[in-house]
N, C-alpha and C positions, 0 to 999 in steps of 0.2 A: 512608554514602557513603565510599568510600576517599579518603584524604587527597590522592592525586594527581589525583583526578577532580573538578574544579570543576563546578558547575552551568552549563549552557549559558546564555549571556547574549547576546541578540541583539535588535535593534530592527528591526521590519518585515522580518524575514527568517527564517522558521521554518515548520514543518509541524505542523499540528494534525490529529489523526485521531479521529473519533468511532466507537466500537464500540457498536452498538445491536442491537435485535431488530426484524426486519421486522414492520410492522403496529403498532408502538408509538407512532406519531405523531411520531417524532423528525425526520423529513425536513424539515419546515417549520422546526423550531427550528434545525437545523444550517444550513439555508439562511439563516436570519435572522442567524446568527453571521457567515457569510461576507459577506453584503451589508453588515453594519454596518462591517466593516473596509474594504470597498470605498468606502462613503460617507465614510470618513475620508481618502480619497484614496490608499489603498494598494492596488495590484493584488493580486487573489487569483485562484486557479485551483482551484475545487472539483471533486471527482469523487465521484459517488455509486456505491458498489459494493454492489449489492443482489442478493438471491437471486431465483429465478424462482417462488417460491411466494407466497401471499397474506400469510401471517404466520407467525412462530415461528422462522424461520431467521435466522442472523446477517446483519447488514448493516453496512456501514461508510461513512463520509463523510469524505473527506480534503480538507483545505483547505490549499493552499500559499499562504503570505503572502510576497510578494517585491516590495519597492519597486523593484528593478531591472527587474522586468517579466517574469522567466522564468515561462512558463505551463505548461511540461511538468512531469511528475512528477519530483521530485528524487531520491526514494528515501530511506528512513528517516523516523522520526517523532520530533519534538522534544517534543510534548505529546500524550499519549494520554488521551482521555476515555473511560474503560472503564466502560460501562454494561451490559455483557452478560457474566454469569458463564460462559456456555458457551465463550466465546473468551478468557477472562481470560489464560491462560498464553501463548497465541500473541500476544495484544495487548501484554502486558508485555515479551515478548521482542523486540518490534519497536522499542522505544524506544531512541533513541541514548544511549550513555553520557553521563551528565550531564543527561539529559532529565528530563521530568516526567510523573508519573502522577496524573491526577485521577480520583477514584472516589467512589461513595456509600458512606460508612463507617457507615451505620445499623446494619449487622451486622458485628461484628469478624471479621477474617480472620487466619489464622496468619502469622507473620512469614515463613515459607517461601514464601509467595505473592508476596513482594516482592523487589526487587533492591537490593543495597547501593550501586550506582553511579547511582541515580536519586533524585529528590526526589518523595516521595509526599504528595499533598494530598487529604485526606479531608473531605467535606462530607456531613452526614447528610440527604440529600435526601428519603429516604423518611420519616424521622421528621418533618421539617418539613411535608411534604405531608399526612401522616396527621393532624397536629395542626391543619392549616388547612382541609382539604377532606374532605367526607363521601363524595362520589360516587367510586367506584373508577376510573371512566374519567377524571374530572377529576384525580385523583391522578397517574395515569400521564402525561396530557398536560401538566399544569403542572409536573411534575418535569423535563420536557425544557426548558421555558422557564426554569425555575429555574436549571438548570446554565448556561444562556447568561448569566443575570444574574451568577452566580458567576464565570464566566470573564471577564466584562467588568471586574470588580474586579481580578482577578489580572493581566490583560493591559493594564489601563488603557484600555479601550475606552470612549468617551464614552457614558454611558447615555442621553443625550438622543437620540443617533443611533438607538439601538436602539428606543427608545420611539416615535420618528417612524416607523420602519419598521413597527412593530406597528400603529400608527394607520393606515398605508396598507393593510396587509394586511386589517384588519378594518373598513375604511371602510363596507362594505355590511352588516356585522354588529356594530353598535355595542355590543350586549349582551356581546360577547366581549372588547371592548377593555380594560375596567377589570380583569377577572380576569387577563388576560395581563400587563398592566403590573404588577399586584400581585405575580405570581409572579416576574417579573424583579427587582423590588425586594427581594423576600424573599431570593433567592439572592445578590444583590449585598450586601445588608445583613449577611447571616450571615457572609460571607467577610470583610468589612471589620471586623466586630465581633469575630470569633473567631480569625481568622488574621492579618490585617494589623496590627491594633492590639494584640491580646493576644499574638500570636506564640507559641502553644504548640507543643510538638513534635508531630509526626504520626507514625503508626505506620509502621515499615519505612523503609528508605532514610534520607534525611536529613530534617531539619526545615526549616521556613522561617524559622528564627531569623535575625535580622539584616536582614530584608526589611520591617520595619514601614513601612506606608504606601506602599510602592513596588511591591507585587505580586511576581511571580517574575522570573526573569532574562529572560523573553520579554516584549516590550512592543510595543504598537501606538502609533505616534506619527503625528499628522496629517502628511500629505504632499500633494504635488500631482503624483502620478505616474500618474494614470489618464488625464488629458487628456480628449479628446472621445470616447474609445472607449466602446463600448456593451457590455452584458452580455446575451448571448442564447444560446439553444440552437441547435445546427446544424439540427435538424429544423424549428424555427420559421423560421429564416432561409431554408432551402431551400424551404419552402412559400411564403414571400413571393416568392422568386425565380421560382417557377412562376407566381404571379399576375402579376408584372411581365413575365415572359417570354411572356405571352399564353395560358397554358393555360386551357381552359374545361371540360375533362373530366378527372376523376380516378376511376379504378376501382381498388379495393383490397380486400384481405382482411386483417383484423387479425393482426399478428405483431410481437412484440418484436424489435428496438427501433425499428421504423419507424412504428408506429401513430400516434404523436403528430404525424407529418408530415402525414398525410392529414387528421387532425382539425384541425390548424392551417390547412391549405389551405381547409377548409370554413369555418372561422371568418373568415379573411381575405376569402373570396369573398362571404360574407354582408354584408361591409362594402363591398367594392370591385367586386363583380360583380352589383350590383342596379341596375336602371335607375330612372328618375325615377318610374315608376308602381309601383315596388316589385316588379317581376318579376325573378326570378333569371335571370341570363345565364350559368349554369354548371350542370354536372351532377356531383355526387359520388355514386358508387354503391358501396356495400359489397356486394361480390359474395359468392357462396356459397363460393368458394375462389379460390386464386391463378390457377388455369387460366382460370376465367371472367373474372377481372379483366383479365388480359393480353389475352384475346380481345376484350373490350369496347374496350380501348385500341387494339388493331389495327384494329378496325372504325371507331372514331372517327377514327383517323389516315387511314385510307383515304378517309373522307368529307371530309377537309380540316380537321377540328378539331385543335387542339393538345391532345394528350392524354398523360397519364402514369399510371404506377402506381408505388407505393412498396412495398417488401418487404425481406426479408432472405434469407440463404442458402437455407433450405428452400423459400422461395417461388420463388427463381430456378430451383431444381431442377424444380419443377412446371411452370414457364413455358417450359421449353426448346423444346417443339415449336412453340409460337406464336412464339417468338423466331426460330426458323429460318424460319418462314413469312414473318415481317416482313422478314427479311434477304433471302430469295430473291425474294419478290414485291415488294420494295423499297417498304415502307410506313413512314412516320415513326413511331417509337415512342420515348418517353423513359421510362427505368426508373431510379428512385432506389433504390439498394441500400444500406441501412444495415446494414453487416456486423456479424456477431456470431460467437461461437465455434461451430465445427462439428467434425466432420461430424454428420449426422443432427440430432437435437435439440441435441446438443452442450451448450454453455453459453449459454442464451438471453439472459442478462443480463450477459454478459461481452463484452469487445471483442476483435476480431481483424481482420486484413487477410487474410481467408482465402478470399475469393471471386474473386481476381484471375484465375486461370486459368479458373475456371468461367464467368466472364462474358466474358472475351476470346474464348473459342472456344465459346460457348454453342450448344447444339443439336447434332444429329448431322450428319455430312458436313463439308465444308470451309467453315468460317465464321470471320470475324474481325470483332470489334465494337469500336466506339469506346468508350473508357473515360476518364472524367475523375476526377481525384483531388484533391478539395478538402482544404486543410490546416486550415481553421477555418470558423466560421459565415459570415464574409464571403464566402469562396470558395464555400460551399454556396449562398449567394444568387446569386452571379455565375454559377456553373457550372450551376445548375438552369435559369436563363434561357438560358444559352448552349447547353445541351443541346437545348432546344426548337428553337432556330435550326439547330443542326447536324443534328438529326434531319430537319428539313424540307429543308435544303440537300442533304444526302447521301442522303435517302430510305432511311433505315436505322435500326435500333435504336441508341440511345445510352444508355450507363450513366453515372450519377453515383455514384461509389464512396465514399460516406461510411462511417462506422462508429459504433458505440455511443458511443465516447469523445467524438466530435464531436457526434453527433446528440442525445444525451440529457443532456449536461452543459452548464451555462452557462459561456460563455467570453468573455473580453474580446477584442474585435476592433475594427478600424477601422469607422466608421459605414458602413452599407450605402448604396451610391451608385447612382443610376440616371439616365441621360441621357434626358430626356423627348423628345429628338429622335431617339432610337433607332428605327429602322424594322425590323420583324421580317423576317428573311430566310426567305421562303417557298420559295426555291429555284426550280427550273425547272417552273413551273406554267403551262400554256398557257391563255390566255383564249379566249373565243369568237371574237374578232377574229383572233387568231393562228391558230386552227384554220381559219378561213375562208381565210386566206392560205397555209396550208401543206397542200398536197395529199398529202404523204407522211409524215404523223405516224406514228411507230412507237414504241410505248411503251417498248421495251427496246433502243433503238438509241443508241449513243454517237455524237453528232453533232459534238463538239468536242474529244474526246480526254481529257476528265477522268473518264470512266467513269460519269458521271451522266446518265441519259436524261431526256427531258421526260415529264411526266405531266399528267393532267387530273383535275379533281374531278368527281364525279358530277353530271350535269345541266348541265354547262358549255355544251353545244351540243346542239340537238335531233337532229342527224344525224351529227356528226363527233366524233372524239376518244374514242369508247367503245372499251373493250377488256375482255377477260376476265382477271381477276386470278386467278392459279392458283399453287399450290405445286409444280406439276410443271414439267418442263423445257419450254421454248418457244423460238420464234425471236424475232428483234427486233420482229416485228409482234405479239407476244403470242399467236401461234397455237401450239397444242400441237405439240411436236416432240421426238422422241427421237433425232434425228440427232446423232451425236457432235460434229459441227462446231458446231451451234447451242448445245449444252450448253457446250462449251469456250469459245465466244465470250462467253456470259453469265458464266461463272466468271472468265475473264480480265478482263472488264470490271469485275466486282465488285472484283477485286484493284486495278485502276487507280483505282477510286473510293476504295479504302482508302489508296492512295498520295496521292491528292488531299487526303485528310483530314489528312495530316501538316502541311500549311501552315495548316489552319483551326482546329485544336485549340489550347488554351492551351499556350504554349511553356515549356520547362524554365527554371528559375531557377538560375543558377550563382552561387556565392560563392567567389571565389578571393583568397587573400591576395597581398600583393606578393612574398612569398617563394616560391621554387619548391617544389614538393611531389612526391614520388615516388608518394604514395598519394592516392586520391580516395575519395569516398563518395557513393553514390546512395541517396536515400530518397524517401518520398512520403507524402501524406495526414497522418494524425494523429500520425505520428512526428515531424513537423516541430518542434514546440515543444521537445521533449526534445533533439532533434538539435542545435538552435542552441546550447543550453547545453553540451552535450557537446563541441562543437568548441572552445569557450572553455576547458573543463577540460583538453582535450588540449594546447592551446597552452601552458597553464601548465606542463605536463610536457615541453614542448619538441617536441611532435609537431605538425607542420603538415599540414593536410589540406584539400584542395580538395573542395568539395561541389557536388552537382547535385540539385535537387529536381525530380523528374519529375512533371509535372502532367497528362499524358494519354498514352494509347495510341491510335493508333500513335505510336511514338517518332520524333521528327524526327531527321535525320542528326546534329544537334549532340550527341545522346546518344552515338552511336557515336564521334564525335570526342573527347568527354570521356573515354570509356573508353580509347581508343587513346593518349591523351596521358599516361596514368599507368601505372606499373609494375603496380600492382594497385588494384582498386576494391572497397571494402566496400559491400555492398548490404544496407541496414538495413531490416528489415521485421518485421511482427508476425504471423507464421505459422510453422508447423513446416517446411515444405518449400521455403522460398525461392522463392515463386511469381513475384515480379517478376524475380528472378534468372533463373529458368527462361525467362521471357518474353524477357528480353534475349538470352540465349544462342540461343533459338529464332529470334528475328527477325533478329539480326545475324550469327549463325554465329560468335560469339566463342568463343575457347578458354575453357571453364568455369573453368580454373585461375586466370584473371585476375580473376574475380569472386568475392570472399570473402563468404560469407553471414554476417550478424550477425542472429540470429533470437531473438525474444522472443514467447512464445505461451502464457503462463499465464492469459490472460484479463484481466489488469490492464494499464493503459496502460504503455507502455515508459518507462523512466526515463533521465535524463541519466547517472546513475552507471553503469547497465548498459551503455549505448552506449560511454561513454568507457573503461570497464574492459575491455570485449570488444575494442575496437579497439587499445587500448594493449597488451593481452596478446598479441594476434596479431602486432603490429609488433615487440614485444619478443622474442617467440619466434623470429620470422624473423631478427631481428638477431643473436640468440644463435647460431642455426644458421650464419649467414654467418661469424661470428667463429670458431666451431669449425672450419669448413671452411678458413678462411684460416690458422688456426694449424696445421691438419693439412698444408696445402699447403706452408707455410713449413718445417715440420720435415722434409718429404720432400725439400726442396731442399738441406738442410744435409748 
């Protein structure tokens, strides 16, 4: 280590990253590590970065430890647990100056593979496993648990907490409990005996001399910063939201990263959608493809069931024709889109916000669809339930735009809340009694100016209220018509319905400091945690920024007002083409120059450092240009 570079020292505020090989069984060990810190009262935000193959390719698991509660990716790594030779050079390069490298030193490595400005900690995990276990698979699995034990000693994590978690994990498999606890203790004991107490030098970088009995400069200290928050994946929360929102039908086709949502819905239904006689009051259908799944959902919605499908970008592409049918025939459909990297197969196991335009205008012809943008698992729960209400109320497809970062990673969030007095909004559905009293029922007629017509469910009345549902043009009475006036009436009424939706969707959340600001920022969805921290970083640099978190499309007029109130507005999103920015320009007719795109699309979740750096750089460049112009103008007057 260079004399000027001291080791990083931090309590309850650092980033640990595990570099493993997919299929090695490391995921459960890494999760055990994250949960043990959480159990000590310190907030964590883990992210699993995994390949789309079964095994063999690199995988990473990043854990942000932050007592202050920042849950977005910070950027940079303070402690790298390098267990994959394939990615060694890249992993070592990612460590912050003064950081730490933990690795299996069973086989010696040349000094050129290390850095002088980091502390290297070697533990002979393979040697210990080979001496302890005979079975090759056991050696691999227990090596993962062993490094968790070693880290517990280095970071001062309470071993009792980890052993309790192991007990909970293997409650139903008691034969595995003792071996896992033994592996934990082996790793912990070796570190205490050979590193913390004996303090030998380690290869490369600096040694751990002078740290006897205290671990490294990174420490976990018990705190009370978690509160009543829960730790849950967005997909599981969304599935529970569908249950509470009244969904009884789910038709889906497996696709990463949305499959676990449908699987969770089935699990919850088996608990909450079974009557006293044990009969299922739900239908979960794994269709032959995405086209069939959306077709089933459209049919169920037409019949009056609350139905949804869950998919990702490629599935949306295949569903387009049925989405257009549901929009034009005005059938309630809820679509939960857990976005991933595209186009085509793209990056199936990486996150992006890349389906915004594809969903907003899905299908051919003129369409506009309602989109909801949850920021965390709690909003996944709330918005999934709300989407079912909105689909019924508006008689139209409604999209919940989650993504892989929210859907497949466990996140701390406020407890899920539900009002048992909540009454489902089924919208304008005529009863048999209403049909008897209404001699002029017309399926596609706007009777009160909100653009939403009345409908009936099949079998409501033996003689009245029947109509032909078609994807072709028709008149207000649902009779086939190619008259231009009838077509325009329907299309304008659908626009009016979309206008009505502006007051029904979740409203934007504004955060404005007491100080005036020339610049604003608009963001949405999973960008939110990193954005919150970036705003604070910018304030430290003297940059005041007003922000607006957009939670739905169509955009309420307050979004236009926010843009007009600022000289320029940064639109922060995770795609290449600035899709939300395009939507804002298209819907409001705003000068595109006023909306500055801040784009991150490498497949990893956006970081606070990236956002703050991009915005500060743009503002600094603009300030520099103004200064030069002012100087030029001044010299011209002289």
